[in-house]
N, C-alpha and C positions, 0 to 999 in steps of 0.2 A: 268919332274920328276914325279914319282908316289909314293904315300905313301900307305903302307899296314898296317892295324891295325887288329890284331887277338884278338879273345876272345873265351872263352868257355872251356878252359882246366880245369883240376882238378883231383881229386882222385876218382876212381870208383872201385868197386869190379869186379873181373873176371866174365864175362857173362853180364855185364852191358853195358850201352850205354852213349855216349857223342856226342854233336854236336859242332863242331868248326866253327867259322865264320871269314871271312876275308873281311874287307871293304876296297875298293880301292878308292883313291882320287887323283886328279891332272890330269896329261895328259893321261887319261885312253883311249883316242881314239887311242893311239899308241900301245895298247896292243892287242895281238891275242890269248893269252892263259893264264890261271892261274892254280895253282895247290898247292898241299901240299907235303912237304917233312918232313922227321923226322930224328932225330939223337939221338941214345941211347948212354949212357956213354961208351967211349972206342971204338965206332964204327963210320964208315963214315956216312955222311948224305946220305939218300936214298930216292928215289921217292916213294910216296904213291899213289897219284892219280893226274891226270891233266884233264882239260876240256878246249876245244877251244871255241872261240867266237861262233862257229857254233854248239856247244853242243856235240862235239865228246869227249868221255871220254877214259881214259887209267888208268889201275890200276896195282899196283904191285901184283904178284901172291899171296903174303902172306895176302892180304886184300880183294881179290876178294870175292864176295858174303857176305862180312861182312860190308864193307864200301861203302858209296855212296857219290859221289861228284856231286853237282849241283849248279846252279847259279841263282841269281835274278838280271837280267840286269838293272831293274829299280832302284835297290838299289846299283848297282855296287859291289855286295857282292857275294862271293863264300863260300859255306858251305861244310863241311865234316861230314856226319852223320856216326858215328862209332857204330857198334852193335857187340854183342858177343865178347866183348873185352877180350884180353888175357894178361897175365903179360908181354909177349914179345912185346906187343904194347907200353909199357912204353918208352917214349922218349920226347924230345922237338920237337914239331911240328911247322914247319915254312911254312908260306904262301909264294908263289912265283908267280911272274907275268913276262911274257915274251912279247916282242914286237919288233917293228922295227921303226926306224925313218930314212927314206930314206934307205941307205945301212947300217946304224948303228944298230947293234943288242942291244936290251935293256934287262936288267935282274934286277929285284928288289926282295928284301926279306923283310919279316916282322921281328919283333923282337923275335918271337917264343913264344909258349905257352906250358907249361908243362902238359903232360898227364901221370898219374901214375895209373897203374892197379894193384891192390893187389890180391893176390891169396887166 
């Protein structure tokens, strides 16, 4: 089992910045990637950014050049640095971790943290 604890959400004005953190604990050796997803009211959950154990990153087109995902392996923590925030970035942001145990695919979610961007 893996536990994910998020922090760093809040209210910010358009153009501002926020940093989200996601600390993983438990059977983290089974993980091979972590990332952030978000869900706005009335919309489906969507990928924001992911990072593999090897540091390969992937971003949604809507956040490229504004958001940066990075990790601190010593702290088992993944961060999402969000800059030049827009009102359309308002959503609940969820940390996600993926892995494998033998042939069993693993998928874990954090509890979510609210990000609200005012215009």
